[in-house]
The first five atom37 places (N, CA, C, CB, O) and aatype in JSON, in Angstrom:
{
  "aatype": [12, 7, 9, 7, 6, 10, 5, 16, 9, 0, 16, 19, 15, 0, 13, 9, 0, 13, 19, 7, 19, 0, 17, 17, 0, 18, 15, 14, 11, 2, 11, 11, 1, 13, 6, 6, 3, 0, 5, 10, 0, 10, 3, 3, 11, 3, 9, 11, 15, 10, 15, 6, 6, 5, 1, 2, 11, 3, 11],
  "atom_mask": [
    [1, 1, 1, 1, 1],
    [1, 1, 1, 0, 1],
    [1, 1, 1, 1, 1],
    [1, 1, 1, 0, 1],
    [1, 1, 1, 1, 1],
    [1, 1, 1, 1, 1],
    [1, 1, 1, 1, 1],
    [1, 1, 1, 1, 1],
    [1, 1, 1, 1, 1],
    [1, 1, 1, 1, 1],
    [1, 1, 1, 1, 1],
    [1, 1, 1, 1, 1],
    [1, 1, 1, 1, 1],
    [1, 1, 1, 1, 1],
    [1, 1, 1, 1, 1],
    [1, 1, 1, 1, 1],
    [1, 1, 1, 1, 1],
    [1, 1, 1, 1, 1],
    [1, 1, 1, 1, 1],
    [1, 1, 1, 0, 1],
    [1, 1, 1, 1, 1],
    [1, 1, 1, 1, 1],
    [1, 1, 1, 1, 1],
    [1, 1, 1, 1, 1],
    [1, 1, 1, 1, 1],
    [1, 1, 1, 1, 1],
    [1, 1, 1, 1, 1],
    [1, 1, 1, 1, 1],
    [1, 1, 1, 1, 1],
    [1, 1, 1, 1, 1],
    [1, 1, 1, 1, 1],
    [1, 1, 1, 1, 1],
    [1, 1, 1, 1, 1],
    [1, 1, 1, 1, 1],
    [1, 1, 1, 1, 1],
    [1, 1, 1, 1, 1],
    [1, 1, 1, 1, 1],
    [1, 1, 1, 1, 1],
    [1, 1, 1, 1, 1],
    [1, 1, 1, 1, 1],
    [1, 1, 1, 1, 1],
    [1, 1, 1, 1, 1],
    [1, 1, 1, 1, 1],
    [1, 1, 1, 1, 1],
    [1, 1, 1, 1, 1],
    [1, 1, 1, 1, 1],
    [1, 1, 1, 1, 1],
    [1, 1, 1, 1, 1],
    [1, 1, 1, 1, 1],
    [1, 1, 1, 1, 1],
    [1, 1, 1, 1, 1],
    [1, 1, 1, 1, 1],
    [1, 1, 1, 1, 1],
    [1, 1, 1, 1, 1],
    [1, 1, 1, 1, 1],
    [1, 1, 1, 1, 1],
    [1, 1, 1, 1, 1],
    [1, 1, 1, 1, 1],
    [1, 1, 1, 1, 1]
  ],
  "atom_positions": [
    [[20.21, -7.36, 23.74], [19.97, -6.31, 22.72], [19.37, -5.22, 23.39], [19.1, -6.75, 21.55], [18.37, -5.3, 24.11]],
    [[20.15, -3.96, 23.07], [19.47, -2.63, 23.67], [18.5, -1.93, 23.07], [0.0, 0.0, 0.0], [18.0, -2.29, 22.01]],
    [[18.13, -0.84, 23.73], [17.08, -0.19, 23.23], [17.43, 0.48, 21.8], [16.65, 0.8, 24.27], [16.54, 0.75, 21.0]],
    [[18.56, 0.7, 21.58], [19.11, 1.36, 20.4], [18.86, 0.42, 19.08], [0.0, 0.0, 0.0], [18.45, 0.8, 17.99]],
    [[19.25, -1.03, 19.53], [19.29, -2.09, 18.32], [17.64, -2.01, 18.1], [20.01, -3.9, 18.76], [17.23, -1.78, 16.96]],
    [[16.76, -2.2, 19.13], [15.53, -2.32, 18.78], [14.92, -1.05, 17.95], [14.85, -2.62, 19.98], [14.25, -1.19, 16.93]],
    [[15.23, 0.13, 18.51], [14.64, 1.18, 17.38], [15.24, 1.18, 16.06], [14.79, 2.63, 17.82], [14.7, 1.68, 15.08]],
    [[16.51, 0.54, 16.06], [17.01, 0.4, 14.5], [16.41, -0.48, 13.62], [18.34, 0.0, 14.39], [16.34, -0.23, 12.42]],
    [[15.91, -1.63, 14.19], [15.17, -2.76, 13.69], [13.8, -2.07, 13.19], [14.95, -3.96, 14.88], [13.39, -2.08, 12.03]],
    [[13.1, -1.4, 14.44], [11.64, -0.92, 14.11], [12.04, 0.13, 12.73], [10.78, 0.05, 15.67], [11.22, 0.02, 11.82]],
    [[12.89, 0.87, 12.54], [12.93, 2.03, 11.56], [13.2, 1.06, 10.44], [14.11, 3.34, 11.82], [12.42, 1.18, 9.5]],
    [[13.95, 0.31, 10.34], [14.41, -0.49, 8.97], [13.05, -1.15, 8.48], [15.7, -1.79, 9.27], [12.7, -0.94, 7.32]],
    [[12.37, -1.82, 9.2], [11.15, -2.51, 9.17], [10.08, -1.59, 8.57], [10.78, -2.99, 10.54], [9.38, -1.85, 7.59]],
    [[10.05, -0.53, 9.28], [8.96, 0.64, 8.82], [9.35, 0.88, 7.5], [8.97, 2.12, 9.71], [8.43, 0.9, 6.68]],
    [[10.73, 1.12, 6.98], [11.15, 1.73, 5.85], [10.77, 0.74, 4.64], [12.65, 2.06, 5.98], [10.3, 0.99, 3.53]],
    [[11.15, -0.49, 5.25], [10.99, -1.63, 4.26], [9.17, -1.67, 3.7], [11.54, -3.25, 5.2], [8.76, -1.81, 2.55]],
    [[8.48, -1.52, 4.79], [7.06, -1.46, 4.62], [6.7, -0.51, 3.62], [6.38, -1.15, 5.84], [6.03, -0.74, 2.61]],
    [[7.26, 0.68, 4.01], [6.67, 1.92, 3.27], [7.21, 1.52, 1.6], [7.41, 3.66, 4.0], [6.47, 1.64, 0.62]],
    [[8.36, 1.11, 1.56], [8.96, 0.99, 0.19], [7.95, -0.2, -0.53], [10.75, 0.5, 0.29], [7.61, -0.17, -1.71]],
    [[7.61, -1.08, 0.32], [6.69, -2.12, -0.39], [5.24, -1.63, -1.03], [0.0, 0.0, 0.0], [4.69, -1.92, -2.09]],
    [[4.8, -0.67, 0.19], [3.59, -0.27, -0.28], [3.56, 0.68, -1.67], [2.99, 0.4, 0.87], [2.78, 0.69, -2.62]],
    [[4.58, 1.36, -1.41], [4.8, 2.43, -2.48], [4.82, 1.48, -3.65], [6.24, 3.4, -2.33], [3.77, 1.32, -4.28]],
    [[5.91, 0.83, -4.0], [6.06, -0.45, -5.11], [4.64, -0.68, -5.51], [6.78, -2.0, -4.44], [4.24, -0.45, -6.65]],
    [[4.06, -1.05, -4.75], [2.42, -1.93, -5.13], [1.68, -0.55, -5.44], [1.41, -3.04, -3.48], [1.38, -0.59, -6.64]],
    [[1.35, 0.4, -5.0], [0.81, 1.37, -5.14], [1.3, 2.2, -6.6], [0.98, 1.98, -3.89], [0.5, 2.98, -7.11]],
    [[2.44, 2.03, -7.13], [2.86, 2.69, -8.22], [2.99, 1.64, -9.17], [4.06, 3.49, -8.01], [3.22, 1.99, -10.32]],
    [[2.89, 0.28, -8.89], [3.19, -0.84, -9.76], [2.24, -0.55, -11.22], [2.77, -2.39, -8.89], [1.07, -0.18, -11.12]],
    [[2.85, -0.77, -12.51], [1.82, -0.5, -13.58], [0.72, -1.75, -13.94], [2.67, -0.15, -14.92], [-0.03, -1.89, -14.91]],
    [[0.91, -2.47, -12.9], [-0.4, -3.58, -13.07], [-1.54, -3.13, -12.58], [-0.26, -4.95, -12.34], [-2.57, -3.36, -13.21]],
    [[-1.59, -2.41, -11.42], [-2.44, -1.72, -10.7], [-3.2, -0.4, -11.16], [-1.77, -1.49, -9.7], [-4.17, 0.07, -10.56]],
    [[-2.63, 0.15, -12.3], [-2.83, 1.28, -12.82], [-4.31, 1.43, -13.43], [-1.78, 1.47, -13.76], [-4.92, 2.5, -13.39]],
    [[-4.8, 0.29, -13.96], [-6.04, 0.3, -14.56], [-7.21, 0.19, -13.58], [-6.08, -0.75, -15.51], [-8.33, 0.65, -13.82]],
    [[-6.83, -0.52, -12.38], [-7.98, -0.8, -11.2], [-8.02, 0.55, -10.31], [-7.54, -2.27, -10.09], [-9.08, 0.91, -9.79]],
    [[-6.7, 1.36, -10.16], [-6.76, 2.46, -9.41], [-7.32, 3.7, -10.3], [-5.36, 2.69, -8.81], [-7.6, 4.74, -9.7]],
    [[-7.52, 3.65, -11.71], [-8.07, 4.53, -12.44], [-9.73, 4.44, -12.6], [-7.37, 4.41, -13.65], [-10.55, 5.32, -12.85]],
    [[-9.86, 3.2, -12.38], [-11.61, 2.75, -12.28], [-11.99, 3.07, -10.71], [-11.96, 0.74, -12.64], [-13.0, 3.67, -10.33]],
    [[-11.27, 2.7, -10.18], [-11.86, 3.11, -8.6], [-11.68, 4.81, -8.38], [-10.77, 2.19, -7.2], [-12.49, 5.25, -7.55]],
    [[-11.05, 5.53, -8.79], [-10.75, 6.79, -8.9], [-12.33, 7.35, -9.65], [-9.21, 6.97, -9.8], [-12.93, 8.34, -9.22]],
    [[-12.71, 6.71, -10.56], [-14.13, 7.21, -10.92], [-15.4, 6.64, -10.08], [-14.37, 6.85, -12.42], [-16.58, 6.86, -10.36]],
    [[-15.0, 5.98, -9.17], [-16.33, 5.45, -8.49], [-17.14, 6.45, -7.92], [-16.06, 4.49, -7.38], [-18.34, 6.36, -7.65]],
    [[-16.48, 7.31, -7.77], [-17.45, 8.62, -6.92], [-18.01, 9.5, -7.99], [-16.43, 9.76, -5.78], [-18.84, 10.39, -7.83]],
    [[-17.55, 9.22, -8.88], [-18.33, 9.91, -10.23], [-19.2, 9.45, -10.89], [-17.68, 10.18, -11.19], [-19.86, 10.21, -11.59]],
    [[-19.47, 8.07, -10.86], [-20.22, 7.3, -11.42], [-21.68, 7.5, -11.01], [-19.73, 6.09, -11.22], [-21.97, 7.91, -9.88]],
    [[-22.59, 7.21, -11.95], [-23.81, 7.15, -11.64], [-24.68, 5.77, -10.95], [-24.26, 7.54, -12.78], [-25.71, 5.75, -10.27]],
    [[-23.83, 4.7, -11.44], [-24.31, 3.51, -11.31], [-24.56, 3.22, -9.68], [-23.34, 2.54, -12.02], [-23.8, 3.59, -8.79]],
    [[-25.62, 2.57, -9.52], [-25.97, 2.1, -8.3], [-25.32, 0.62, -8.11], [-27.51, 2.12, -8.19], [-25.43, -0.26, -8.96]],
    [[-24.52, 0.44, -6.67], [-24.1, -0.62, -6.65], [-24.98, -2.07, -6.86], [-23.54, -0.48, -5.62], [-24.5, -3.16, -7.17]],
    [[-26.12, -1.82, -6.64], [-26.98, -3.01, -6.78], [-27.08, -3.47, -8.13], [-28.32, -2.75, -6.29], [-27.17, -4.67, -8.4]],
    [[-27.07, -2.25, -9.31], [-27.0, -2.81, -10.57], [-25.87, -3.27, -11.29], [-27.47, -2.09, -11.25], [-25.75, -3.33, -12.51]],
    [[-24.85, -3.66, -10.21], [-23.63, -4.11, -10.71], [-23.67, -5.53, -10.62], [-22.48, -3.55, -10.03], [-24.39, -6.04, -9.76]],
    [[-22.95, -6.3, -11.43], [-22.9, -7.71, -11.22], [-22.1, -8.34, -10.12], [-22.47, -8.24, -12.32], [-21.19, -7.62, -9.72]],
    [[-22.19, -9.21, -9.68], [-21.53, -10.02, -8.65], [-20.1, -9.81, -8.9], [-21.92, -11.55, -8.69], [-19.37, -9.28, -8.07]],
    [[-19.65, -10.3, -10.23], [-18.26, -10.1, -10.68], [-17.61, -8.66, -10.63], [-18.2, -10.55, -12.06], [-16.41, -8.47, -10.43]],
    [[-18.5, -7.7, -10.83], [-17.76, -6.49, -10.63], [-17.68, -6.03, -9.5], [-18.14, -5.57, -11.27], [-16.82, -5.19, -9.25]],
    [[-18.5, -6.46, -8.61], [-18.65, -5.97, -7.31], [-17.16, -6.62, -6.54], [-20.27, -6.53, -6.62], [-16.44, -5.94, -5.82]],
    [[-16.92, -7.96, -6.85], [-15.76, -8.52, -6.18], [-14.65, -9.0, -7.31], [-16.27, -9.77, -5.22], [-14.21, -10.13, -7.55]],
    [[-14.38, -7.84, -7.86], [-13.38, -8.17, -8.73], [-11.94, -8.08, -8.21], [-13.53, -7.37, -9.84], [-10.98, -8.13, -8.98]],
    [[-11.82, -7.94, -6.89], [-10.44, -7.94, -6.35], [-10.51, -9.33, -5.29], [-10.04, -6.31, -5.51], [-9.67, -9.6, -4.43]],
    [[-11.17, -9.73, -5.45], [-11.46, -11.06, -4.36], [-10.83, -12.37, -5.1], [-13.36, -11.38, -4.05], [-10.9, -13.47, -4.56]]
  ]
}
C-alpha cells in the first residue's frame, strides 16, 4: 500500500466524518436542543437554580 492509497483513505474518511457531523447538526430532532442552547448566553438564570434534570438533559 503506497502513500497515495493512504492519502485517499484519509481523505475519504475525513469526508465521511464531515458528512456525519453535518447530518447530525442539521437533523430536525436536534433543532429544539440547539435553539435552547443558543439562548443560554442570553438567559439570566443562574446554573445553580436549574434542576439536576435540566443541567443533565443530554446525558
